TITIMI-372356 format. One record per atom (N, C-alpha, C, O): z negated, x, y negated; residue in three letters. Coordinates in steps of 0.1 Angstrom, whole numbers, plus 5000, padded with zeros to 4 digits. Atoms other than C-alpha are relative to their C-alpha. Layout:
<recs>
ZXYala
...
</recs>
This chain:
<recs>
500650124998met
213993566181met
498550004995met
497950085003met
501150015013gln
210693506155gln
499149925011gln
497949945009gln
500950074996asp
209193246182asp
500449935012asp
501549875011asp
499650074987lys
209593096216lys
498649945005lys
497550005005lys
501550084993ala
206992836233ala
501349905011ala
502249825008ala
499550114992ser
208392676264ser
499049965010ser
497850015013ser
500950084988ser
207392446291ser
501050015011ser
502050085010ser
498949994990ser
209292386322ser
501149895000ser
502049875008ser
499950125003glu
210092056305glu
500850004990glu
502049974991glu
499349995010leu
210992106275leu
499850154987leu
498750214983leu
499749805008ile
212192476251ile
500049954986ile
500749864980ile
500250035018trp
211092486215trp
500450194998trp
499650285000trp
500249845008glu
212392846201glu
500649964988glu
501249854985glu
500350055014val
212592916166val
500650154997val
500050255001val
499449895003asp
215093186152asp
500549974985asp
501349904981asp
499849955019gly
214993276114gly
499349844997gly
498249795001gly
499950095005pro
215292966096pro
500249865011pro
500049745006pro
499550124991val
216292716127val
499649995014val
499750075022val
501349984987gly
214092606155gly
501249885010gly
502149815006gly
498850134993val
216092396183val
498849955013val
498150045019val
500750034988val
214092196211val
501149955012val
502249905009val
499149994988thr
215792166244thr
499249925013thr
498449975021thr
500550054986phe
214991886267phe
500550035015phe
501750005016phe
500649924991asn
214592046300asn
500349975016asn
500050055025asn
499450084991arg
215991836328arg
501049945004arg
501149825006arg
498950094995pro
219191816338pro
500249995010pro
501249925011pro
499750084986ala
219291746373ala
499649845001ala
500149765009ala
500750175005ala
217191386360ala
501449984989ala
501549854989ala
499450065013his
219991356329his
499050044992his
498749954984his
501449985012asn
216691546309asn
499449824997asn
499049784986asn
500950125005ala
215191186312ala
498850054997ala
498450155004ala
501049995007leu
211991186292leu
499049985005leu
498849865006leu
501550004994thr
208391256308thr
499049954983thr
499549964972thr
500250035013phe
205491126281phe
499750134996phe
499450144984phe
500349865006asp
204691536278asp
501049994993asp
500949984981asp
498949985010met
207891556267met
499949944986met
499849994975met
500250055021tyr
207791286240tyr
498650084996tyr
499050144986tyr
501249965004asp
204191426232asp
500450124991asp
500250154979asp
500149865007arg
205091776227arg
501350004988arg
501350084979arg
499050015013leu
208391646204leu
499449974990leu
499650004979leu
500750015017gly
205991506182gly
499150134999gly
499450194988gly
500749905004glu
203891776181glu
500650164995glu
500050254990glu
499049895009ile
206692026171ile
500449964987ile
500450034977ile
499550095014cys
207991786145cys
498550014989cys
498650104980cys
501650025008ala
203991726127ala
500050125001ala
500950144992ala
500549885003gly
203192086130gly
501250104987gly
500950214982gly
499349925008val
206292216106val
499449974981val
499249884973val
500149965012arg
205492326076arg
500549994992arg
501550084992arg
499150065010ala
206792166045ala
500750134988ala
501850154983ala
499649885005asp
206592506028asp
500350165009asp
500250285007asp
499949884991gly
207192716055gly
501050055000gly
501950004993gly
498349934996ala
210192966069ala
501149905007ala
502349915005ala
498950134995leu
211692636088leu
500649944995leu
499949864990leu
498950065008arg
214692496072arg
500749875004arg
501149784997arg
499250084993ala
216192316102ala
499649945014ala
498750025018ala
500749954988ile
215192206138ile
501649915005ile
502249824999ile
498850064992ile
218292116163ile
499149995014ile
498550095019ile
500150054990ile
217391876193ile
500849975009ile
501649895005ile
498749994993thr
219691896224thr
499749975013thr
498549955015thr
500449984988gly
219691886260gly
500650085010gly
501850095008gly
499949914989ala
219992126291ala
501149955005ala
501149835005ala
499450044993gly
222692106310gly
501449974998gly
502049935008gly
498750085010gly
225591996291gly
500649855008gly
501949835009gly
499750104998arg
225691636307arg
499549904993arg
500049794992arg
501050155006ala
223191426287ala
499450094992ala
499250204995ala
501150005003phe
221191446261phe
498349965003phe
497350025000phe
501150014993gly
218691266277gly
500649845003gly
501649794999gly
499150084991ala
218890956303ala
498849904996ala
498949805001ala
500750175007gly
215790706282gly
498850125008gly
498950235011gly
501149984994thr
212290726297thr
500050025019thr
500449935027thr
500149984982asp
211790876336asp
499349885008asp
498249895011asp
500950104996ile
211090526352ile
499149995011ile
498649895015ile
500550034993ser
209490636376ser
498250054995ser
497350085003ser
500749965002leu
206890716354leu
499149834997leu
498049834992leu
500650155005phe
205990296348phe
499449965012phe
498549885010phe
500749964985arg
204790336388arg
498349944994arg
497549864998arg
501649995002ala
201490396368ala
499449914995ala
498249884998ala
500650175007phe
201290076346phe
499249915011phe
499349905024phe
500750144991gln
198989786357gln
500649904999gln
500949914987gln
499550194997pro
200389426361pro
499049984984pro
497850024980pro
500850055015gly
200189266323gly
500650094990gly
501450184991gly
499049925009pro
201189376292pro
499350134991pro
499850204982pro
500649895004ala
198589636284ala
500350134997ala
499950194986ala
499849915000asp
199889936294asp
501650024989asp
501950124982asp
498849985004gly
203489846280gly
499550004985gly
499850104978gly
500349965014val
201989786245val
499150114996val
499050134984val
500449895002ala
200090076246ala
501150135004ala
500850244999ala
498949924998tyr
203190266258tyr
500950004984tyr
501150104976tyr
499350035012glu
205090146230glu
499550054986glu
500250104977glu
500949945011ala
202190226204ala
500350164998ala
500250204987ala
500349864998leu
202490596214leu
501550064998leu
501850174992leu
498949975006met
205890596211met
500850004992met
501850074990met
499749985016glu
206290486175glu
499850094994glu
500450154985glu
500449835010arg
203790786167arg
500650095001arg
500950164992arg
498349814993met
206491066183met
501049944991met
501650034985met
498450045010phe
209590836162phe
499250054989phe
499350174987phe
500850015013glu
207090816131glu
499950204997glu
500450254987glu
500049885000arg
206591196136arg
501650115000arg
501850224994arg
498649945006val
210391316138val
500049984990val
499850084982val
499650025012glu
210991116111glu
499450104990glu
499950194984glu
500949935010ala
208391256090ala
500150174996ala
499950234985ala
499649844998cys
209191636100cys
500950034984cys
502049994981cys
499549935016pro
209991796061pro
501450065000pro
502350064992pro
498449975002val
212991966075val
501149895005val
500749785010val
498950104993pro
216491786085pro
499750045013pro
499050145016pro
500249974987thr
216591756120thr
501649965003thr
502349914994thr
498850004997ile
219891746140ile
500349985013ile
500050075021ile
500150014986ala
220791566173ala
501450085005ala
502550065002ala
498549974993ala
223191756193ala
500649925015ala
500449945027ala
500050074986ile
224391536218ile
500950015010ile
502049955009ile
499150024993pro
225891636251pro
500249895010pro
499349895019pro
500050124991gly
227091316270gly
499149905001gly
499349804996gly
500650174998val
224591066280val
499049984987val
498850084980val
501150005010cys
222090956254cys
499849825003cys
500749735003cys
500950114990thr
219990656269thr
498749934992thr
498050004985thr
501450045001gly
216990456261gly
499150064990gly
499450024979gly
501049955006gly
214190636246gly
500650154994gly
500050234987gly
499149805002ala
216790996244ala
500749904987ala
500749984977ala
499150075007ala
218890706220ala
499849984987ala
500349994976ala
501550065014ala
216190606199ala
499450154993ala
499250164981ala
500249885005ile
215390956194ile
501250064987ile
501050094975ile
499449955004ala
218491056185ala
500849924987ala
501649984980ala
500150085010ala
218590726159ala
499350074989ala
499950104978ala
500949925010ala
215290906141ala
500850124997ala
500050174990ala
500249845002cys
216791256137cys
501149964985cys
501849864984cys
499250035012asp
218791256103asp
501650045003asp
502549984997asp
498749964997leu
221991416117leu
500550015015leu
499750055023leu
499850034986arg
223891356151arg
501750054998arg
502550034989arg
498849964997leu
226691536167leu
500149975012leu
499049935016leu
499650014986ala
228091486201ala
501650045003ala
502650074997ala
498749964995thr
230791556224thr
500949855007thr
500549745009thr
498850124997arg
233791316235arg
499849945012arg
500549845015arg
499950084990asn
232591206267asn
498149974998asn
497349985007asn
501150075010leu
229391066244leu
500049855007leu
500849765006leu
500450174995lys
227690736264lys
498649974992lys
497750064993lys
500650005010tyr
225590606240tyr
499549884999tyr
500249794993tyr
500550185003gly
223190266242gly
498449955006gly
497550015001gly
501050064996phe
220390086259phe
500049905011phe
499749785010phe
499950114992pro
220789936288pro
498949925011pro
499049885023pro
501550054993ile
217189796299ile
500249855004ile
499249795008ile
500550175000ala
217989416302ala
501250025016ala
501349935024ala
499550044986arg
220189506334arg
498950145010arg
499150155022arg
500549974992thr
217789766346thr
497849985000thr
497049975009thr
501950004998leu
213689756337leu
499549844994leu
498449794994leu
500350125012ala
213689436316ala
499050034993ala
498049954994ala
501250005008asn
211289566291asn
500949964989asn
501749864990asn
499450115009cys
212689526255cys
499650154986cys
498650224984cys
500949905013leu
212589776221leu
500049934989leu
500449824986leu
501350035010ser
210589756196ser
500849954986ser
502149954986ser
499450075011ala
211289606162ala
500550164989ala
501650174982ala
499749875006ala
211389976147ala
501450075008ala
502450135003ala
498549874996asn
213990156172asn
501049894996asn
501949944990asn
498950085007ile
216089826162ile
500350014992ile
501650034991ile
499949935012ala
215589916130ala
500650134998ala
501550154991ala
499349864998arg
216490256137arg
501750015004arg
502550074997arg
498350034995val
220090166155val
500649924988val
501649954981val
499050105008ala
220889876134ala
500250094985ala
501250074979ala
499649935009met
220590106105met
501350124996met
501950164986met
498849934999leu
223190326114leu
501249945007leu
502249985002leu
499250064995thr
225490086140thr
500449874989thr
501649834989thr
500250145008gly
224689776113gly
499549895012gly
499949945023gly
500950074994val
222789516133val
500749905009val
500149875019val
498649994993gly
226289366149gly
499650085014gly
499050025023gly
499549914988arg
226789626176arg
498350045003arg
498150055015arg
501150014995ala
222589686175ala
499649915011ala
499249965022ala
500050154993val
222189356193val
501250015011val
501150005024val
498950004984asp
225589376214asp
499650105009asp
499550085021asp
500449934989met
224489676228met
498749955009met
499049935021met
501650084996val
220989546239val
500449875011val
500049855022val
499650124995met
222789206247met
501050045015met
500949985026met
498949984992thr
225789346267thr
499750095015thr
499950075027thr
500949934992thr
223989646281thr
501350125000thr
501250235006thr
498849915000arg
227489816273arg
499150144994arg
498150154987arg
500049865009leu
227490206264leu
500850074997leu
501650135003leu
498849955008met
229290316233met
500550145006met
499850235009met
499349864996gly
231790586243gly
500450064983gly
500350004972gly
500349885014ala
232290886212ala
500649934989ala
500049944978ala
499150025012glu
235190736189glu
499549874996glu
499849834985glu
501050125010glu
232890396183glu
498950074991glu
499050044979glu
500550015005pro
230290546174pro
500350124987pro
499650164978pro
499849905017leu
231990806150leu
500549894988leu
499949884977leu
499550105006ala
234090506136ala
498749944994ala
498849954982ala
500750025005val
230990376127val
498750064990val
498150004981val
500749905009gly
228790666114gly
498950045007gly
498050115002gly
501149964990leu
226390696144leu
499850175001leu
498850244997leu
499649835003val
227791056148val
501250024992val
502249974995val
499449945008ser
229391226123ser
501250105003ser
501950144994ser
499349914994glu
231591476147glu
500150005014glu
499149985022glu
500149994980leu
232491506183leu
500750144999leu
501350194990leu
499449904997phe
233591786199phe
500250035019phe
499549975027phe
499250004985asp
235591896236asp
498850095005asp
498950095017asp
500849954984thr
232692086254thr
498450014991thr
498249984979thr
501350015001pro
229192136251pro
499750164992pro
498750184984pro
500649875010glu
228992506236glu
501049994987glu
500750074978glu
499150015015ala
231892406206ala
498849934992ala
498549984981ala
500650075004leu
229092146201leu
498850114993leu
498550134981leu
500749925003met
226492386203met
499950114984met
498950154977met
499549925009gln
228092606177gln
500349984985gln
500350064976gln
500150065009arg
228392376154arg
499049964993arg
498849974981arg
501750055007ala
224892226151ala
499650134996ala
498650124989ala
501349855003his
223592636145his
501150034987his
500750114980his
499549945014ala
226492656115ala
499549894990ala
499249904978ala
500750115014leu
225092316099leu
499050035000leu
498450024988leu
501550015005ala
221492396106ala
500450154993ala
499950144982ala
500049865007ala
222292786093ala
500549964984ala
500250034975ala
499650025011gln
224092596061gln
498849944993gln
498449974982gln
501050085006ile
221392386057ile
499150034995ile
498649974986ile
501049885001ala
219092666057ala
499750044986ala
498650084982ala
499349945017thr
220892756020thr
499549944995thr
498750004988thr
500250115007gln
220092446008gln
498649974991gln
497550014996gln
501450055009ala
217192315981ala
499249945015ala
499749885024ala
500950044989pro
214492246006pro
499249844990pro
498749744995pro
501050145008leu
212891965977leu
501449905004leu
501249785006leu
499050135001thr
216591775980thr
499949975015thr
499949855018thr
499950054986met
216691766017met
498749895002met
498749775006met
501150104999arg
213191666016arg
499649844996arg
499049745001arg
499850125007ala
213791415992ala
501049845008ala
500849725008ala
499250084997ala
216391246007ala
499749945016ala
500049825019ala
500350084987lys
215191216046lys
498549874995lys
498449765000lys
501050065005glu
211891066028glu
500449834994glu
499649744996glu
499250105003val
214490806011val
500149915016val
499549805019val
500050114986val
215390676047val
499049985009val
499149895018val
500750074991arg
212490686062arg
499049904994arg
498149865001arg
500750115002arg
210990436038arg
500749874998arg
500449764994arg
499350164998leu
214090216044leu
499749995013leu
499249885014leu
500150034987arg
213690236078arg
498649885000arg
498649765002arg
501250105003glu
209690156071glu
500349864999glu
500249785009glu
499550145004arg
210789846053arg
500449875010arg
499949765011arg
499350054995ala
212889736076ala
499649965015ala
500049885023ala
500750034984ala
210689796107ala
498549925001ala
497949925011ala
501350074999ala
207489586093ala
499949825005ala
499849714999ala
500250124996ile
207389336116ile
499450005012ile
499750095021ile
500850024992asp
204889216139asp
500550005014asp
500749885017asp
499150044988asp
206589256175asp
498950025013asp
499250035025asp
500549994985lys
203589296197lys
499949915010lys
499849955021lys
500050094991asp
203688956212asp
501749985011asp
502249935022asp
498349984991leu
207489026221leu
500150135011leu
500750165020leu
500049814986ile
206489396238ile
499249915009ile
499649895020ile
500750044987ala
203589186256ala
501449905013ala
501849935024ala
499350044992leu
206088946270leu
501150055007leu
501649995016leu
498949894990cys
208589196284cys
499050075010cys
498850065023cys
500949894989tyr
206189436298tyr
498949925010tyr
498649965021tyr
501350094992gly
203489146310gly
500949905009gly
500349815015gly
499650104996ser
206288956326ser
500550065019ser
500450175024ser
500049994982ala
207188956367ala
501250095001ala
501550195008ala
498149954998asp
211189036358asp
499750164997asp
500350245005asp
500249884997phe
209689386345phe
499350095009phe
499250215007phe
500349954986gln
208189476378gln
501149975011gln
501250035022gln
499649984986glu
210689346396glu
501550134995glu
502450175003glu
498849925007gly
213289576372gly
499250145007gly
499750225015gly
500849864998leu
210689866378leu
500450035019leu
500950145023leu
499649984988asp
211089806418asp
501250045006asp
501550135014asp
498250044997ala
214689716420ala
500150174997ala
500350235007ala
499149885004phe
215690066403phe
499450105005phe
500050215006phe
500449874992leu
213390286421leu
500449985015leu
500450085022leu
500149974987thr
214090176455thr
501749965000thr
502249935011thr
498349965001lys
218290176443lys
500249825007lys
500649805019lys
499650124999arg
218689786444arg
500449924991arg
499649914982arg
500350105011thr
220089506422thr
499149924997thr
498749835005thr
501650105009pro
217289346400pro
500549875005pro
501749865010pro
500450175002lys
216688956401lys
499149964995lys
498049944999lys
501150035008phe
215188866374phe
500549844997phe
501549774995phe
499950195002ala
213888486370ala
499749994984ala
499249894979ala
500650085018gly
213288506328gly
498249975006gly
497849875001gly
501150005006arg
209388516335arg
498950115007arg
497750135002arg
</recs>
């Protein structure tokens, strides 16, 4: 092991040419904190284009979840109105951009649940592998009443098609394993988390032997395509949702474990 830097919630390990990021809150289905998002962005931004690292695997601890999105309890600190929501989405987008701009290939190894912000992280990665108990989607219309940014809808739509991306948001359904495999959202499925990680490491090791400039050029083409697709000013839509009474209702209902009553205002 050449390098290991861990916190209680996110583990970063480097072994030779392969790095592994592990979201480490298994009791909470690896729900992501703001510090975890920041750390992921820092790791990706810190990778040198001419360094020894050649691939990064991103996964979740515990074998049941890649990640269950942002820990909703963190939104308690948001003040009423749109400002905190707009700032949050801007911070998130900077993290996603760092993941996409990482100069080495990123592999999302997805065990089970992959929703919300974690699903967007998986979409921002270059390759995705999953277990057969995969549940992928964005159930925000029945939970928090916030919205997906234009950039995140573009990330998902480039993989699933616009129709499925909108369908997931509007119906709040979670895609099981076979549908993501059929549409190309994930490239391979595995019966166990152990088999998933074995394949992720094998794939990363293969990538590490290949031409780094070819890998970087392919990544950059995709990043530029995403950038063009997401060139939409969506601040008014983010403000509309995060500044609404429905957002406050969704937050309170989730934290008090009751069914929300949305009013469209």
